[in-house]
mmJSON file of the N, C-alpha and C atoms, coordinates in Angstrom:
{"data_MODEL":{"atom_site":{
"group_PDB":["ATOM","ATOM","ATOM","ATOM","ATOM","ATOM","ATOM","ATOM","ATOM","ATOM","ATOM","ATOM","ATOM","ATOM","ATOM","ATOM","ATOM","ATOM","ATOM","ATOM","ATOM","ATOM","ATOM","ATOM","ATOM","ATOM","ATOM","ATOM","ATOM","ATOM","ATOM","ATOM","ATOM","ATOM","ATOM","ATOM","ATOM","ATOM","ATOM","ATOM","ATOM","ATOM","ATOM","ATOM","ATOM","ATOM","ATOM","ATOM","ATOM","ATOM","ATOM","ATOM","ATOM","ATOM","ATOM","ATOM","ATOM","ATOM","ATOM","ATOM","ATOM","ATOM","ATOM","ATOM","ATOM","ATOM","ATOM","ATOM","ATOM","ATOM","ATOM","ATOM","ATOM","ATOM","ATOM","ATOM","ATOM","ATOM","ATOM","ATOM","ATOM","ATOM","ATOM","ATOM","ATOM","ATOM","ATOM","ATOM","ATOM","ATOM","ATOM","ATOM","ATOM","ATOM","ATOM","ATOM","ATOM","ATOM","ATOM","ATOM","ATOM","ATOM","ATOM","ATOM","ATOM","ATOM","ATOM","ATOM","ATOM","ATOM","ATOM","ATOM","ATOM","ATOM","ATOM","ATOM","ATOM","ATOM","ATOM","ATOM","ATOM","ATOM","ATOM","ATOM","ATOM","ATOM","ATOM","ATOM","ATOM","ATOM","ATOM","ATOM","ATOM","ATOM","ATOM","ATOM","ATOM","ATOM","ATOM","ATOM","ATOM","ATOM","ATOM","ATOM","ATOM","ATOM","ATOM","ATOM","ATOM","ATOM","ATOM","ATOM","ATOM","ATOM","ATOM","ATOM","ATOM","ATOM","ATOM","ATOM","ATOM","ATOM","ATOM","ATOM","ATOM","ATOM","ATOM","ATOM","ATOM","ATOM","ATOM","ATOM","ATOM","ATOM","ATOM","ATOM","ATOM","ATOM","ATOM","ATOM","ATOM","ATOM","ATOM","ATOM","ATOM","ATOM","ATOM","ATOM","ATOM","ATOM","ATOM","ATOM"],
"id":[1,2,3,4,5,6,7,8,9,10,11,12,13,14,15,16,17,18,19,20,21,22,23,24,25,26,27,28,29,30,31,32,33,34,35,36,37,38,39,40,41,42,43,44,45,46,47,48,49,50,51,52,53,54,55,56,57,58,59,60,61,62,63,64,65,66,67,68,69,70,71,72,73,74,75,76,77,78,79,80,81,82,83,84,85,86,87,88,89,90,91,92,93,94,95,96,97,98,99,100,101,102,103,104,105,106,107,108,109,110,111,112,113,114,115,116,117,118,119,120,121,122,123,124,125,126,127,128,129,130,131,132,133,134,135,136,137,138,139,140,141,142,143,144,145,146,147,148,149,150,151,152,153,154,155,156,157,158,159,160,161,162,163,164,165,166,167,168,169,170,171,172,173,174,175,176,177,178,179,180,181,182,183,184,185,186,187,188,189,190,191,192],
"type_symbol":["N","C","C","N","C","C","N","C","C","N","C","C","N","C","C","N","C","C","N","C","C","N","C","C","N","C","C","N","C","C","N","C","C","N","C","C","N","C","C","N","C","C","N","C","C","N","C","C","N","C","C","N","C","C","N","C","C","N","C","C","N","C","C","N","C","C","N","C","C","N","C","C","N","C","C","N","C","C","N","C","C","N","C","C","N","C","C","N","C","C","N","C","C","N","C","C","N","C","C","N","C","C","N","C","C","N","C","C","N","C","C","N","C","C","N","C","C","N","C","C","N","C","C","N","C","C","N","C","C","N","C","C","N","C","C","N","C","C","N","C","C","N","C","C","N","C","C","N","C","C","N","C","C","N","C","C","N","C","C","N","C","C","N","C","C","N","C","C","N","C","C","N","C","C","N","C","C","N","C","C","N","C","C","N","C","C","N","C","C","N","C","C"],
"label_atom_id":["N","CA","C","N","CA","C","N","CA","C","N","CA","C","N","CA","C","N","CA","C","N","CA","C","N","CA","C","N","CA","C","N","CA","C","N","CA","C","N","CA","C","N","CA","C","N","CA","C","N","CA","C","N","CA","C","N","CA","C","N","CA","C","N","CA","C","N","CA","C","N","CA","C","N","CA","C","N","CA","C","N","CA","C","N","CA","C","N","CA","C","N","CA","C","N","CA","C","N","CA","C","N","CA","C","N","CA","C","N","CA","C","N","CA","C","N","CA","C","N","CA","C","N","CA","C","N","CA","C","N","CA","C","N","CA","C","N","CA","C","N","CA","C","N","CA","C","N","CA","C","N","CA","C","N","CA","C","N","CA","C","N","CA","C","N","CA","C","N","CA","C","N","CA","C","N","CA","C","N","CA","C","N","CA","C","N","CA","C","N","CA","C","N","CA","C","N","CA","C","N","CA","C","N","CA","C","N","CA","C","N","CA","C","N","CA","C","N","CA","C","N","CA","C"],
"label_alt_id":[null,null,null,null,null,null,null,null,null,null,null,null,null,null,null,null,null,null,null,null,null,null,null,null,null,null,null,null,null,null,null,null,null,null,null,null,null,null,null,null,null,null,null,null,null,null,null,null,null,null,null,null,null,null,null,null,null,null,null,null,null,null,null,null,null,null,null,null,null,null,null,null,null,null,null,null,null,null,null,null,null,null,null,null,null,null,null,null,null,null,null,null,null,null,null,null,null,null,null,null,null,null,null,null,null,null,null,null,null,null,null,null,null,null,null,null,null,null,null,null,null,null,null,null,null,null,null,null,null,null,null,null,null,null,null,null,null,null,null,null,null,null,null,null,null,null,null,null,null,null,null,null,null,null,null,null,null,null,null,null,null,null,null,null,null,null,null,null,null,null,null,null,null,null,null,null,null,null,null,null,null,null,null,null,null,null,null,null,null,null,null,null],
"label_comp_id":["MET","MET","MET","LEU","LEU","LEU","LEU","LEU","LEU","LYS","LYS","LYS","ASN","ASN","ASN","ALA","ALA","ALA","LEU","LEU","LEU","GLU","GLU","GLU","LEU","LEU","LEU","SER","SER","SER","LYS","LYS","LYS","SER","SER","SER","ILE","ILE","ILE","ASN","ASN","ASN","GLU","GLU","GLU","ASP","ASP","ASP","ARG","ARG","ARG","ARG","ARG","ARG","ILE","ILE","ILE","MET","MET","MET","HIS","HIS","HIS","GLU","GLU","GLU","THR","THR","THR","VAL","VAL","VAL","GLN","GLN","GLN","ASN","ASN","ASN","LYS","LYS","LYS","GLY","GLY","GLY","MET","MET","MET","SER","SER","SER","ASP","ASP","ASP","PRO","PRO","PRO","GLU","GLU","GLU","VAL","VAL","VAL","ARG","ARG","ARG","LYS","LYS","LYS","ILE","ILE","ILE","SER","SER","SER","GLN","GLN","GLN","GLN","GLN","GLN","LEU","LEU","LEU","ASP","ASP","ASP","ARG","ARG","ARG","LYS","LYS","LYS","ILE","ILE","ILE","SER","SER","SER","MET","MET","MET","LEU","LEU","LEU","GLN","GLN","GLN","LYS","LYS","LYS","MET","MET","MET","MET","MET","MET","ASN","ASN","ASN","GLU","GLU","GLU","MET","MET","MET","ASP","ASP","ASP","VAL","VAL","VAL","LEU","LEU","LEU","PRO","PRO","PRO","ARG","ARG","ARG","GLU","GLU","GLU","SER","SER","SER","SER","SER","SER","LEU","LEU","LEU"],
"label_asym_id":["A","A","A","A","A","A","A","A","A","A","A","A","A","A","A","A","A","A","A","A","A","A","A","A","A","A","A","A","A","A","A","A","A","A","A","A","A","A","A","A","A","A","A","A","A","A","A","A","A","A","A","A","A","A","A","A","A","A","A","A","A","A","A","A","A","A","A","A","A","A","A","A","A","A","A","A","A","A","A","A","A","A","A","A","A","A","A","A","A","A","A","A","A","A","A","A","A","A","A","A","A","A","A","A","A","A","A","A","A","A","A","A","A","A","A","A","A","A","A","A","A","A","A","A","A","A","A","A","A","A","A","A","A","A","A","A","A","A","A","A","A","A","A","A","A","A","A","A","A","A","A","A","A","A","A","A","A","A","A","A","A","A","A","A","A","A","A","A","A","A","A","A","A","A","A","A","A","A","A","A","A","A","A","A","A","A","A","A","A","A","A","A"],
"label_entity_id":["1","1","1","1","1","1","1","1","1","1","1","1","1","1","1","1","1","1","1","1","1","1","1","1","1","1","1","1","1","1","1","1","1","1","1","1","1","1","1","1","1","1","1","1","1","1","1","1","1","1","1","1","1","1","1","1","1","1","1","1","1","1","1","1","1","1","1","1","1","1","1","1","1","1","1","1","1","1","1","1","1","1","1","1","1","1","1","1","1","1","1","1","1","1","1","1","1","1","1","1","1","1","1","1","1","1","1","1","1","1","1","1","1","1","1","1","1","1","1","1","1","1","1","1","1","1","1","1","1","1","1","1","1","1","1","1","1","1","1","1","1","1","1","1","1","1","1","1","1","1","1","1","1","1","1","1","1","1","1","1","1","1","1","1","1","1","1","1","1","1","1","1","1","1","1","1","1","1","1","1","1","1","1","1","1","1","1","1","1","1","1","1"],
"label_seq_id":[1,1,1,2,2,2,3,3,3,4,4,4,5,5,5,6,6,6,7,7,7,8,8,8,9,9,9,10,10,10,11,11,11,12,12,12,13,13,13,14,14,14,15,15,15,16,16,16,17,17,17,18,18,18,19,19,19,20,20,20,21,21,21,22,22,22,23,23,23,24,24,24,25,25,25,26,26,26,27,27,27,28,28,28,29,29,29,30,30,30,31,31,31,32,32,32,33,33,33,34,34,34,35,35,35,36,36,36,37,37,37,38,38,38,39,39,39,40,40,40,41,41,41,42,42,42,43,43,43,44,44,44,45,45,45,46,46,46,47,47,47,48,48,48,49,49,49,50,50,50,51,51,51,52,52,52,53,53,53,54,54,54,55,55,55,56,56,56,57,57,57,58,58,58,59,59,59,60,60,60,61,61,61,62,62,62,63,63,63,64,64,64],
"pdbx_PDB_ins_code":[null,null,null,null,null,null,null,null,null,null,null,null,null,null,null,null,null,null,null,null,null,null,null,null,null,null,null,null,null,null,null,null,null,null,null,null,null,null,null,null,null,null,null,null,null,null,null,null,null,null,null,null,null,null,null,null,null,null,null,null,null,null,null,null,null,null,null,null,null,null,null,null,null,null,null,null,null,null,null,null,null,null,null,null,null,null,null,null,null,null,null,null,null,null,null,null,null,null,null,null,null,null,null,null,null,null,null,null,null,null,null,null,null,null,null,null,null,null,null,null,null,null,null,null,null,null,null,null,null,null,null,null,null,null,null,null,null,null,null,null,null,null,null,null,null,null,null,null,null,null,null,null,null,null,null,null,null,null,null,null,null,null,null,null,null,null,null,null,null,null,null,null,null,null,null,null,null,null,null,null,null,null,null,null,null,null,null,null,null,null,null,null],
"Cartn_x":[-16.862,-16.49,-16.031,-14.53,-13.964,-14.194,-15.381,-15.965,-16.414,-17.032,-17.831,-16.485,-15.444,-14.704,-13.703,-14.103,-13.303,-13.942,-15.47,-16.116,-15.631,-16.09,-16.006,-14.515,-13.089,-12.728,-12.604,-12.853,-12.961,-13.83,-14.833,-15.292,-14.894,-14.386,-13.374,-11.987,-11.647,-10.358,-10.871,-12.838,-13.361,-12.825,-13.455,-14.183,-12.338,-11.981,-10.09,-9.949,-9.718,-9.3,-10.048,-11.321,-12.582,-12.017,-11.811,-11.378,-9.505,-8.569,-7.241,-7.592,-8.576,-8.864,-8.98,-10.039,-10.635,-9.129,-9.179,-7.468,-6.498,-6.429,-5.345,-5.724,-6.951,-7.474,-7.495,-7.936,-8.446,-6.438,-5.403,-3.763,-3.435,-3.593,-1.454,-1.65,-0.775,-0.247,1.289,1.132,2.938,2.181,1.014,0.699,0.358,1.447,1.177,0.398,-0.945,-1.857,-2.281,-2.006,-1.937,-1.516,-0.377,0.907,0.104,0.247,-0.488,-2.149,-2.733,-3.773,-3.566,-2.464,-2.103,-1.227,-0.891,-0.269,-0.585,-1.849,-2.736,-3.535,-3.806,-4.745,-3.053,-2.185,-1.21,-1.554,-1.426,-1.903,-3.195,-4.46,-5.641,-5.567,-4.88,-4.724,-4.339,-2.951,-2.295,-2.846,-3.244,-4.569,-5.492,-6.075,-7.263,-6.922,-5.53,-4.895,-4.511,-3.768,-3.58,-5.639,-6.626,-7.618,-7.678,-7.893,-8.066,-7.434,-5.987,-5.385,-6.294,-6.32,-6.865,-8.09,-8.898,-10.149,-9.813,-9.34,-8.854,-7.78,-7.44,-6.447,-8.04,-8.582,-9.79,-10.489,-11.403,-11.53,-10.816,-9.696,-8.788,-8.377,-8.507,-7.491,-8.589,-10.129,-10.711,-11.066,-10.658,-11.537,-10.289,-9.168,-7.982,-8.687],
"Cartn_y":[-17.454,-16.551,-15.985,-16.598,-16.488,-16.033,-16.586,-16.031,-14.809,-14.022,-13.15,-11.704,-12.658,-11.125,-10.865,-12.27,-12.453,-11.665,-11.726,-10.887,-9.217,-9.048,-7.394,-6.918,-7.793,-7.147,-7.188,-8.034,-7.874,-6.488,-6.288,-4.764,-3.716,-3.79,-2.649,-2.725,-3.506,-3.776,-2.605,-3.127,-2.973,-1.076,-0.781,0.94,1.375,0.478,1.653,1.635,0.93,0.727,1.973,1.937,3.044,4.468,4.813,5.805,5.88,5.209,5.041,5.51,4.784,5.763,6.699,7.348,8.44,9.586,9.339,9.908,10.266,9.631,9.683,10.451,9.816,11.053,12.493,13.097,14.468,15.02,13.955,14.861,14.133,13.302,12.815,11.279,10.661,9.099,9.201,10.084,11.201,11.432,11.714,11.852,11.631,11.788,10.806,10.241,10.338,10.243,8.655,9.025,7.431,6.53,6.185,5.388,5.328,6.035,5.673,4.457,5.177,4.14,2.777,3.057,1.729,1.045,1.276,0.085,0.007,0.332,0.15,-1.429,-1.33,-2.004,-3.161,-2.964,-4.623,-5.04,-4.499,-4.675,-5.752,-4.706,-5.836,-7.062,-6.858,-8.1,-8.972,-8.786,-9.774,-10.51,-9.723,-10.679,-11.561,-10.447,-11.102,-12.958,-12.92,-13.821,-15.192,-14.927,-15.444,-16.474,-15.225,-15.691,-16.282,-16.761,-17.689,-19.121,-19.203,-20.047,-20.786,-20.165,-21.008,-21.462,-20.296,-21.689,-22.751,-22.934,-23.315,-25.141,-25.07,-25.619,-26.446,-25.651,-26.482,-27.548,-27.658,-28.767,-30.091,-29.497,-30.64,-31.451,-31.052,-31.672,-32.424,-31.683,-32.021,-33.572,-33.774,-35.214,-36.139,-35.53,-37.01,-37.479],
"Cartn_z":[32.862,33.678,32.405,32.211,30.898,29.971,29.386,28.132,28.079,29.068,28.981,29.785,29.756,30.089,28.992,28.358,26.867,26.077,26.054,24.927,25.276,27.147,26.611,26.799,26.505,25.857,24.854,24.313,22.669,22.256,22.852,22.601,23.085,24.434,24.972,23.253,22.707,21.947,20.402,20.383,19.444,19.307,20.451,20.943,20.999,21.014,21.005,19.151,18.716,17.502,17.501,17.211,16.721,16.884,18.288,18.929,17.744,17.563,17.798,15.995,15.354,13.765,14.119,15.099,14.6,14.795,15.772,16.912,15.154,14.915,13.093,12.118,12.362,11.128,11.814,13.108,13.512,14.05,14.352,14.9,13.987,12.931,12.386,12.95,12.278,13.018,14.19,14.322,14.949,16.453,16.604,17.981,18.893,19.948,21.096,21.121,21.576,21.577,21.098,19.844,19.07,19.672,19.936,20.132,22.064,22.592,23.907,23.457,22.846,22.661,21.973,21.174,20.9,21.194,21.739,23.553,24.235,24.286,24.285,24.343,23.211,22.088,22.29,22.333,22.518,23.502,24.906,26.015,26.743,25.145,25.473,24.644,23.24,22.35,22.612,23.268,24.128,25.13,26.269,27.208,26.37,24.954,24.585,24.623,23.462,23.133,24.116,25.803,26.981,27.119,26.975,27.43,25.945,25.339,24.278,24.223,24.856,25.032,25.408,27.024,28.478,27.648,27.092,26.789,25.638,24.832,24.155,25.016,26.093,26.616,27.869,28.063,29.272,28.882,27.528,27.105,26.515,26.551,25.489,27.326,28.584,29.958,30.675,30.594,30.711,29.996,28.998,27.796,28.281,29.434,29.667,30.828],
"occupancy":[1.0,1.0,1.0,1.0,1.0,1.0,1.0,1.0,1.0,1.0,1.0,1.0,1.0,1.0,1.0,1.0,1.0,1.0,1.0,1.0,1.0,1.0,1.0,1.0,1.0,1.0,1.0,1.0,1.0,1.0,1.0,1.0,1.0,1.0,1.0,1.0,1.0,1.0,1.0,1.0,1.0,1.0,1.0,1.0,1.0,1.0,1.0,1.0,1.0,1.0,1.0,1.0,1.0,1.0,1.0,1.0,1.0,1.0,1.0,1.0,1.0,1.0,1.0,1.0,1.0,1.0,1.0,1.0,1.0,1.0,1.0,1.0,1.0,1.0,1.0,1.0,1.0,1.0,1.0,1.0,1.0,1.0,1.0,1.0,1.0,1.0,1.0,1.0,1.0,1.0,1.0,1.0,1.0,1.0,1.0,1.0,1.0,1.0,1.0,1.0,1.0,1.0,1.0,1.0,1.0,1.0,1.0,1.0,1.0,1.0,1.0,1.0,1.0,1.0,1.0,1.0,1.0,1.0,1.0,1.0,1.0,1.0,1.0,1.0,1.0,1.0,1.0,1.0,1.0,1.0,1.0,1.0,1.0,1.0,1.0,1.0,1.0,1.0,1.0,1.0,1.0,1.0,1.0,1.0,1.0,1.0,1.0,1.0,1.0,1.0,1.0,1.0,1.0,1.0,1.0,1.0,1.0,1.0,1.0,1.0,1.0,1.0,1.0,1.0,1.0,1.0,1.0,1.0,1.0,1.0,1.0,1.0,1.0,1.0,1.0,1.0,1.0,1.0,1.0,1.0,1.0,1.0,1.0,1.0,1.0,1.0,1.0,1.0,1.0,1.0,1.0,1.0],
"B_iso_or_equiv":[0.0,0.0,0.0,0.0,0.0,0.0,0.0,0.0,0.0,0.0,0.0,0.0,0.0,0.0,0.0,0.0,0.0,0.0,0.0,0.0,0.0,0.0,0.0,0.0,0.0,0.0,0.0,0.0,0.0,0.0,0.0,0.0,0.0,0.0,0.0,0.0,0.0,0.0,0.0,0.0,0.0,0.0,0.0,0.0,0.0,0.0,0.0,0.0,0.0,0.0,0.0,0.0,0.0,0.0,0.0,0.0,0.0,0.0,0.0,0.0,0.0,0.0,0.0,0.0,0.0,0.0,0.0,0.0,0.0,0.0,0.0,0.0,0.0,0.0,0.0,0.0,0.0,0.0,0.0,0.0,0.0,0.0,0.0,0.0,0.0,0.0,0.0,0.0,0.0,0.0,0.0,0.0,0.0,0.0,0.0,0.0,0.0,0.0,0.0,0.0,0.0,0.0,0.0,0.0,0.0,0.0,0.0,0.0,0.0,0.0,0.0,0.0,0.0,0.0,0.0,0.0,0.0,0.0,0.0,0.0,0.0,0.0,0.0,0.0,0.0,0.0,0.0,0.0,0.0,0.0,0.0,0.0,0.0,0.0,0.0,0.0,0.0,0.0,0.0,0.0,0.0,0.0,0.0,0.0,0.0,0.0,0.0,0.0,0.0,0.0,0.0,0.0,0.0,0.0,0.0,0.0,0.0,0.0,0.0,0.0,0.0,0.0,0.0,0.0,0.0,0.0,0.0,0.0,0.0,0.0,0.0,0.0,0.0,0.0,0.0,0.0,0.0,0.0,0.0,0.0,0.0,0.0,0.0,0.0,0.0,0.0,0.0,0.0,0.0,0.0,0.0,0.0],
"pdbx_formal_charge":[null,null,null,null,null,null,null,null,null,null,null,null,null,null,null,null,null,null,null,null,null,null,null,null,null,null,null,null,null,null,null,null,null,null,null,null,null,null,null,null,null,null,null,null,null,null,null,null,null,null,null,null,null,null,null,null,null,null,null,null,null,null,null,null,null,null,null,null,null,null,null,null,null,null,null,null,null,null,null,null,null,null,null,null,null,null,null,null,null,null,null,null,null,null,null,null,null,null,null,null,null,null,null,null,null,null,null,null,null,null,null,null,null,null,null,null,null,null,null,null,null,null,null,null,null,null,null,null,null,null,null,null,null,null,null,null,null,null,null,null,null,null,null,null,null,null,null,null,null,null,null,null,null,null,null,null,null,null,null,null,null,null,null,null,null,null,null,null,null,null,null,null,null,null,null,null,null,null,null,null,null,null,null,null,null,null,null,null,null,null,null,null],
"auth_seq_id":[1,1,1,2,2,2,3,3,3,4,4,4,5,5,5,6,6,6,7,7,7,8,8,8,9,9,9,10,10,10,11,11,11,12,12,12,13,13,13,14,14,14,15,15,15,16,16,16,17,17,17,18,18,18,19,19,19,20,20,20,21,21,21,22,22,22,23,23,23,24,24,24,25,25,25,26,26,26,27,27,27,28,28,28,29,29,29,30,30,30,31,31,31,32,32,32,33,33,33,34,34,34,35,35,35,36,36,36,37,37,37,38,38,38,39,39,39,40,40,40,41,41,41,42,42,42,43,43,43,44,44,44,45,45,45,46,46,46,47,47,47,48,48,48,49,49,49,50,50,50,51,51,51,52,52,52,53,53,53,54,54,54,55,55,55,56,56,56,57,57,57,58,58,58,59,59,59,60,60,60,61,61,61,62,62,62,63,63,63,64,64,64],
"auth_comp_id":["MET","MET","MET","LEU","LEU","LEU","LEU","LEU","LEU","LYS","LYS","LYS","ASN","ASN","ASN","ALA","ALA","ALA","LEU","LEU","LEU","GLU","GLU","GLU","LEU","LEU","LEU","SER","SER","SER","LYS","LYS","LYS","SER","SER","SER","ILE","ILE","ILE","ASN","ASN","ASN","GLU","GLU","GLU","ASP","ASP","ASP","ARG","ARG","ARG","ARG","ARG","ARG","ILE","ILE","ILE","MET","MET","MET","HIS","HIS","HIS","GLU","GLU","GLU","THR","THR","THR","VAL","VAL","VAL","GLN","GLN","GLN","ASN","ASN","ASN","LYS","LYS","LYS","GLY","GLY","GLY","MET","MET","MET","SER","SER","SER","ASP","ASP","ASP","PRO","PRO","PRO","GLU","GLU","GLU","VAL","VAL","VAL","ARG","ARG","ARG","LYS","LYS","LYS","ILE","ILE","ILE","SER","SER","SER","GLN","GLN","GLN","GLN","GLN","GLN","LEU","LEU","LEU","ASP","ASP","ASP","ARG","ARG","ARG","LYS","LYS","LYS","ILE","ILE","ILE","SER","SER","SER","MET","MET","MET","LEU","LEU","LEU","GLN","GLN","GLN","LYS","LYS","LYS","MET","MET","MET","MET","MET","MET","ASN","ASN","ASN","GLU","GLU","GLU","MET","MET","MET","ASP","ASP","ASP","VAL","VAL","VAL","LEU","LEU","LEU","PRO","PRO","PRO","ARG","ARG","ARG","GLU","GLU","GLU","SER","SER","SER","SER","SER","SER","LEU","LEU","LEU"],
"auth_asym_id":["A","A","A","A","A","A","A","A","A","A","A","A","A","A","A","A","A","A","A","A","A","A","A","A","A","A","A","A","A","A","A","A","A","A","A","A","A","A","A","A","A","A","A","A","A","A","A","A","A","A","A","A","A","A","A","A","A","A","A","A","A","A","A","A","A","A","A","A","A","A","A","A","A","A","A","A","A","A","A","A","A","A","A","A","A","A","A","A","A","A","A","A","A","A","A","A","A","A","A","A","A","A","A","A","A","A","A","A","A","A","A","A","A","A","A","A","A","A","A","A","A","A","A","A","A","A","A","A","A","A","A","A","A","A","A","A","A","A","A","A","A","A","A","A","A","A","A","A","A","A","A","A","A","A","A","A","A","A","A","A","A","A","A","A","A","A","A","A","A","A","A","A","A","A","A","A","A","A","A","A","A","A","A","A","A","A","A","A","A","A","A","A"],
"auth_atom_id":["N","CA","C","N","CA","C","N","CA","C","N","CA","C","N","CA","C","N","CA","C","N","CA","C","N","CA","C","N","CA","C","N","CA","C","N","CA","C","N","CA","C","N","CA","C","N","CA","C","N","CA","C","N","CA","C","N","CA","C","N","CA","C","N","CA","C","N","CA","C","N","CA","C","N","CA","C","N","CA","C","N","CA","C","N","CA","C","N","CA","C","N","CA","C","N","CA","C","N","CA","C","N","CA","C","N","CA","C","N","CA","C","N","CA","C","N","CA","C","N","CA","C","N","CA","C","N","CA","C","N","CA","C","N","CA","C","N","CA","C","N","CA","C","N","CA","C","N","CA","C","N","CA","C","N","CA","C","N","CA","C","N","CA","C","N","CA","C","N","CA","C","N","CA","C","N","CA","C","N","CA","C","N","CA","C","N","CA","C","N","CA","C","N","CA","C","N","CA","C","N","CA","C","N","CA","C","N","CA","C","N","CA","C","N","CA","C","N","CA","C","N","CA","C"],
"pdbx_PDB_model_num":[1,1,1,1,1,1,1,1,1,1,1,1,1,1,1,1,1,1,1,1,1,1,1,1,1,1,1,1,1,1,1,1,1,1,1,1,1,1,1,1,1,1,1,1,1,1,1,1,1,1,1,1,1,1,1,1,1,1,1,1,1,1,1,1,1,1,1,1,1,1,1,1,1,1,1,1,1,1,1,1,1,1,1,1,1,1,1,1,1,1,1,1,1,1,1,1,1,1,1,1,1,1,1,1,1,1,1,1,1,1,1,1,1,1,1,1,1,1,1,1,1,1,1,1,1,1,1,1,1,1,1,1,1,1,1,1,1,1,1,1,1,1,1,1,1,1,1,1,1,1,1,1,1,1,1,1,1,1,1,1,1,1,1,1,1,1,1,1,1,1,1,1,1,1,1,1,1,1,1,1,1,1,1,1,1,1,1,1,1,1,1,1]
}}}
């Protein structure tokens, strides 16, 4: 379940990056929408990093 959620979140991050890139090209770097997407990306990337850390810890705990 954790892996599935991480994969879905990764896809969402890639989609947000694509949207942000398009928005920058169309509206410029200083547009409020770019900032909003960037902040959303930061949150999602942080969540993904936490998930990856949890997945990294699980096998070590079970081998003890």
